GUFINU-697993 format. One record per residue (C-alpha): residue number from 1; x, y, z; residue in one letter. Coordinates in steps of 0.25 Angstrom, whole numbers, always signed. Example, Ala and Ser with C-alpha at 12.3 -4.5 7.8 and 13.67 -1.06 7.14 Angstrom:
2
+-----+-------+-------+-------+------+
| pos |     X |     Y |     Z | code |
+-----+-------+-------+-------+------+
|   1 |   +49 |   -18 |   +31 |    a |
|   2 |   +55 |    -4 |   +29 |    s |
+-----+-------+-------+-------+------+
END
This chain:
249
+-----+-------+-------+-------+------+
| pos |     X |     Y |     Z | code |
+-----+-------+-------+-------+------+
|   1 |  +224 |  +352 |  +188 |    m |
|   2 |  +212 |  +345 |  +193 |    t |
|   3 |  +199 |  +344 |  +185 |    d |
|   4 |  +192 |  +354 |  +194 |    d |
|   5 |  +203 |  +364 |  +192 |    i |
|   6 |  +203 |  +362 |  +177 |    m |
|   7 |  +188 |  +364 |  +176 |    s |
|   8 |  +189 |  +377 |  +184 |    e |
|   9 |  +200 |  +382 |  +174 |    l |
|  10 |  +191 |  +378 |  +163 |    g |
|  11 |  +201 |  +368 |  +158 |    l |
|  12 |  +193 |  +355 |  +156 |    g |
|  13 |  +200 |  +343 |  +151 |    k |
|  14 |  +195 |  +330 |  +145 |    s |
|  15 |  +199 |  +316 |  +151 |    k |
|  16 |  +213 |  +312 |  +149 |    g |
|  17 |  +217 |  +326 |  +145 |    e |
|  18 |  +225 |  +337 |  +152 |    t |
|  19 |  +225 |  +352 |  +151 |    v |
|  20 |  +238 |  +359 |  +149 |    e |
|  21 |  +238 |  +374 |  +152 |    l |
|  22 |  +247 |  +383 |  +144 |    d |
|  23 |  +258 |  +390 |  +151 |    s |
|  24 |  +251 |  +404 |  +150 |    l |
|  25 |  +238 |  +399 |  +156 |    t |
|  26 |  +245 |  +391 |  +167 |    l |
|  27 |  +253 |  +403 |  +171 |    d |
|  28 |  +241 |  +412 |  +171 |    a |
|  29 |  +233 |  +402 |  +180 |    l |
|  30 |  +244 |  +401 |  +190 |    k |
|  31 |  +243 |  +416 |  +193 |    k |
|  32 |  +229 |  +415 |  +198 |    g |
|  33 |  +224 |  +413 |  +212 |    p |
|  34 |  +221 |  +398 |  +211 |    i |
|  35 |  +233 |  +389 |  +210 |    d |
|  36 |  +232 |  +375 |  +203 |    i |
|  37 |  +246 |  +374 |  +199 |    f |
|  38 |  +253 |  +371 |  +213 |    n |
|  39 |  +262 |  +382 |  +212 |    d |
|  40 |  +262 |  +385 |  +227 |    v |
|  41 |  +267 |  +398 |  +232 |    y |
|  42 |  +265 |  +402 |  +247 |    l |
|  43 |  +270 |  +414 |  +255 |    g |
|  44 |  +277 |  +421 |  +243 |    e |
|  45 |  +279 |  +436 |  +245 |    t |
|  46 |  +281 |  +445 |  +233 |    r |
|  47 |  +287 |  +458 |  +238 |    p |
|  48 |  +285 |  +466 |  +225 |    n |
|  49 |  +272 |  +462 |  +218 |    s |
|  50 |  +263 |  +470 |  +209 |    l |
|  51 |  +248 |  +469 |  +211 |    i |
|  52 |  +238 |  +474 |  +202 |    l |
|  53 |  +223 |  +475 |  +207 |    c |
|  54 |  +212 |  +479 |  +198 |    i |
|  55 |  +197 |  +481 |  +200 |    d |
|  56 |  +184 |  +485 |  +193 |    v |
|  57 |  +179 |  +499 |  +197 |    r |
|  58 |  +163 |  +499 |  +197 |    g |
|  59 |  +161 |  +484 |  +198 |    f |
|  60 |  +152 |  +485 |  +211 |    s |
|  61 |  +143 |  +494 |  +204 |    s |
|  62 |  +144 |  +486 |  +191 |    f |
|  63 |  +139 |  +473 |  +199 |    m |
|  64 |  +128 |  +481 |  +205 |    r |
|  65 |  +122 |  +487 |  +192 |    d |
|  66 |  +124 |  +475 |  +183 |    n |
|  67 |  +118 |  +461 |  +182 |    d |
|  68 |  +126 |  +448 |  +186 |    e |
|  69 |  +129 |  +444 |  +171 |    p |
|  70 |  +135 |  +457 |  +168 |    i |
|  71 |  +143 |  +457 |  +181 |    v |
|  72 |  +148 |  +443 |  +178 |    f |
|  73 |  +151 |  +446 |  +164 |    s |
|  74 |  +160 |  +458 |  +167 |    l |
|  75 |  +168 |  +452 |  +179 |    i |
|  76 |  +171 |  +439 |  +171 |    k |
|  77 |  +176 |  +448 |  +159 |    s |
|  78 |  +184 |  +456 |  +169 |    f |
|  79 |  +190 |  +444 |  +175 |    s |
|  80 |  +193 |  +436 |  +162 |    s |
|  81 |  +199 |  +448 |  +155 |    n |
|  82 |  +207 |  +452 |  +167 |    f |
|  83 |  +213 |  +438 |  +167 |    l |
|  84 |  +216 |  +439 |  +152 |    s |
|  85 |  +223 |  +452 |  +155 |    c |
|  86 |  +232 |  +446 |  +166 |    i |
|  87 |  +236 |  +434 |  +157 |    n |
|  88 |  +239 |  +443 |  +146 |    q |
|  89 |  +246 |  +455 |  +153 |    f |
|  90 |  +250 |  +450 |  +166 |    a |
|  91 |  +258 |  +437 |  +163 |    y |
|  92 |  +268 |  +440 |  +174 |    n |
|  93 |  +258 |  +442 |  +185 |    c |
|  94 |  +259 |  +432 |  +197 |    s |
|  95 |  +244 |  +432 |  +201 |    y |
|  96 |  +230 |  +437 |  +198 |    y |
|  97 |  +217 |  +436 |  +205 |    k |
|  98 |  +203 |  +441 |  +200 |    l |
|  99 |  +196 |  +449 |  +211 |    l |
| 100 |  +181 |  +450 |  +205 |    g |
| 101 |  +181 |  +463 |  +198 |    d |
| 102 |  +196 |  +465 |  +201 |    g |
| 103 |  +209 |  +458 |  +200 |    a |
| 104 |  +223 |  +456 |  +206 |    l |
| 105 |  +236 |  +453 |  +198 |    v |
| 106 |  +250 |  +452 |  +205 |    i |
| 107 |  +264 |  +451 |  +200 |    w |
| 108 |  +273 |  +445 |  +210 |    d |
| 109 |  +285 |  +453 |  +205 |    k |
| 110 |  +286 |  +468 |  +202 |    l |
| 111 |  +293 |  +471 |  +189 |    d |
| 112 |  +291 |  +479 |  +176 |    g |
| 113 |  +283 |  +467 |  +170 |    v |
| 114 |  +273 |  +466 |  +181 |    a |
| 115 |  +270 |  +481 |  +181 |    i |
| 116 |  +268 |  +481 |  +166 |    k |
| 117 |  +259 |  +469 |  +167 |    e |
| 118 |  +251 |  +475 |  +179 |    a |
| 119 |  +248 |  +488 |  +172 |    v |
| 120 |  +245 |  +481 |  +159 |    t |
| 121 |  +235 |  +472 |  +165 |    v |
| 122 |  +228 |  +484 |  +171 |    f |
| 123 |  +228 |  +494 |  +159 |    t |
| 124 |  +225 |  +483 |  +149 |    t |
| 125 |  +213 |  +478 |  +158 |    f |
| 126 |  +207 |  +491 |  +161 |    i |
| 127 |  +208 |  +495 |  +146 |    e |
| 128 |  +200 |  +482 |  +143 |    f |
| 129 |  +190 |  +485 |  +154 |    a |
| 130 |  +187 |  +499 |  +149 |    d |
| 131 |  +186 |  +495 |  +135 |    e |
| 132 |  +179 |  +481 |  +136 |    e |
| 133 |  +176 |  +476 |  +149 |    l |
| 134 |  +169 |  +488 |  +155 |    f |
| 135 |  +164 |  +494 |  +142 |    k |
| 136 |  +150 |  +492 |  +146 |    d |
| 137 |  +152 |  +496 |  +160 |    h |
| 138 |  +159 |  +509 |  +160 |    k |
| 139 |  +158 |  +511 |  +175 |    n |
| 140 |  +168 |  +499 |  +177 |    l |
| 141 |  +183 |  +501 |  +177 |    s |
| 142 |  +196 |  +495 |  +183 |    i |
| 143 |  +205 |  +501 |  +193 |    g |
| 144 |  +218 |  +495 |  +199 |    g |
| 145 |  +230 |  +495 |  +207 |    a |
| 146 |  +245 |  +490 |  +205 |    l |
| 147 |  +253 |  +488 |  +218 |    v |
| 148 |  +267 |  +484 |  +221 |    l |
| 149 |  +269 |  +476 |  +234 |    d |
| 150 |  +271 |  +463 |  +242 |    k |
| 151 |  +262 |  +452 |  +240 |    v |
| 152 |  +261 |  +438 |  +246 |    y |
| 153 |  +257 |  +425 |  +238 |    k |
| 154 |  +250 |  +413 |  +245 |    y |
| 155 |  +243 |  +401 |  +242 |    e |
| 156 |  +232 |  +393 |  +249 |    i |
| 157 |  +224 |  +380 |  +246 |    s |
| 158 |  +212 |  +373 |  +252 |    a |
| 159 |  +215 |  +359 |  +257 |    e |
| 160 |  +204 |  +353 |  +249 |    a |
| 161 |  +208 |  +361 |  +236 |    s |
| 162 |  +218 |  +358 |  +226 |    q |
| 163 |  +218 |  +373 |  +222 |    l |
| 164 |  +228 |  +383 |  +228 |    m |
| 165 |  +224 |  +398 |  +230 |    y |
| 166 |  +235 |  +408 |  +228 |    r |
| 167 |  +234 |  +423 |  +232 |    d |
| 168 |  +242 |  +435 |  +236 |    y |
| 169 |  +241 |  +444 |  +247 |    v |
| 170 |  +249 |  +457 |  +251 |    g |
| 171 |  +248 |  +472 |  +253 |    y |
| 172 |  +250 |  +475 |  +239 |    g |
| 173 |  +237 |  +467 |  +235 |    i |
| 174 |  +229 |  +475 |  +246 |    n |
| 175 |  +235 |  +488 |  +241 |    l |
| 176 |  +232 |  +485 |  +226 |    a |
| 177 |  +218 |  +481 |  +229 |    c |
| 178 |  +215 |  +493 |  +237 |    r |
| 179 |  +222 |  +503 |  +228 |    l |
| 180 |  +214 |  +498 |  +216 |    q |
| 181 |  +201 |  +501 |  +223 |    n |
| 182 |  +206 |  +516 |  +222 |    l |
| 183 |  +209 |  +516 |  +207 |    a |
| 184 |  +198 |  +522 |  +198 |    s |
| 185 |  +195 |  +514 |  +185 |    g |
| 186 |  +207 |  +514 |  +176 |    g |
| 187 |  +217 |  +517 |  +187 |    e |
| 188 |  +228 |  +509 |  +192 |    l |
| 189 |  +234 |  +513 |  +206 |    i |
| 190 |  +248 |  +509 |  +208 |    v |
| 191 |  +255 |  +507 |  +221 |    s |
| 192 |  +265 |  +517 |  +227 |    k |
| 193 |  +276 |  +506 |  +226 |    k |
| 194 |  +275 |  +505 |  +211 |    l |
| 195 |  +276 |  +520 |  +209 |    v |
| 196 |  +287 |  +521 |  +219 |    d |
| 197 |  +296 |  +511 |  +211 |    i |
| 198 |  +294 |  +519 |  +198 |    g |
| 199 |  +287 |  +507 |  +191 |    a |
| 200 |  +274 |  +515 |  +189 |    i |
| 201 |  +270 |  +529 |  +185 |    y |
| 202 |  +258 |  +534 |  +193 |    a |
| 203 |  +251 |  +546 |  +197 |    k |
| 204 |  +245 |  +549 |  +211 |    k |
| 205 |  +230 |  +550 |  +212 |    s |
| 206 |  +225 |  +563 |  +216 |    t |
| 207 |  +211 |  +558 |  +219 |    n |
| 208 |  +208 |  +562 |  +234 |    e |
| 209 |  +197 |  +552 |  +235 |    e |
| 210 |  +205 |  +540 |  +231 |    t |
| 211 |  +217 |  +544 |  +239 |    l |
| 212 |  +208 |  +545 |  +251 |    e |
| 213 |  +203 |  +531 |  +248 |    k |
| 214 |  +218 |  +527 |  +247 |    l |
| 215 |  +221 |  +532 |  +261 |    r |
| 216 |  +209 |  +525 |  +267 |    e |
| 217 |  +213 |  +511 |  +261 |    l |
| 218 |  +215 |  +500 |  +272 |    k |
| 219 |  +228 |  +492 |  +272 |    g |
| 220 |  +236 |  +501 |  +264 |    v |
| 221 |  +250 |  +506 |  +268 |    k |
| 222 |  +252 |  +521 |  +270 |    n |
| 223 |  +261 |  +523 |  +258 |    e |
| 224 |  +250 |  +517 |  +249 |    d |
| 225 |  +239 |  +527 |  +255 |    r |
| 226 |  +246 |  +540 |  +250 |    k |
| 227 |  +244 |  +540 |  +235 |    n |
| 228 |  +237 |  +533 |  +224 |    i |
| 229 |  +246 |  +531 |  +212 |    y |
| 230 |  +239 |  +529 |  +198 |    l |
| 231 |  +246 |  +521 |  +187 |    y |
| 232 |  +251 |  +530 |  +175 |    e |
| 233 |  +262 |  +521 |  +169 |    g |
| 234 |  +273 |  +511 |  +170 |    i |
| 235 |  +287 |  +517 |  +172 |    n |
| 236 |  +294 |  +513 |  +158 |    p |
| 237 |  +307 |  +511 |  +165 |    k |
| 238 |  +300 |  +500 |  +174 |    i |
| 239 |  +310 |  +489 |  +169 |    i |
| 240 |  +323 |  +497 |  +173 |    s |
| 241 |  +315 |  +501 |  +186 |    i |
| 242 |  +314 |  +486 |  +190 |    f |
| 243 |  +328 |  +483 |  +188 |    k |
| 244 |  +333 |  +492 |  +199 |    v |
| 245 |  +320 |  +493 |  +208 |    l |
| 246 |  +320 |  +489 |  +222 |    s |
| 247 |  +307 |  +485 |  +227 |    l |
| 248 |  +310 |  +485 |  +242 |    d |
| 249 |  +298 |  +493 |  +248 |    f |
+-----+-------+-------+-------+------+
END
């Protein structure tokens, strides 16, 4: 690693010394959007990826009504604690990206472990937010969406830069970001595909105002416009389900 990169990561070194990262730290850094490890991946398609998208409800009003130090303090705490949650409970995720007052986490392969990790990250973090992060700001809460769909991985670099930038695109990411906007605080909306394969127990929303917003969403397939599915639990037979499951949609 170059000295500049080491400095950015807060890994300063003395002359004649090298810094060795432990395997857990190295694995975690490799899942971020900036690649300094030369693990090039281009044009990779993941047909059955799991995408978790979360966002803070009420953050725009919070920024309007509070001074900069309070806003900065909360968003830094949100970001650092969510990263800690990912490192602790989403060890098998493939990628994560902070999105200001939100975040995106992707598992390249759908299986029972991925679903359990995704749900654990969401439920654990909203519990922490309610009890600690937002305890002085009761108007804030977290909503999210969990989606099963195809994604594409790609990597680019600037000619003068030694850094690579890696990211994902795909309908599943667009859907997750749009659905999470419809979730109230504490709600996790799950995609129809996750319900159809029997991996997730969910109930249909009866909120007509929210359903109307769903029908007005741009860039969403017709089958995803009909109902909103609210997470209720993971099917306890999930391991046996994945042994026989066909994911040809």
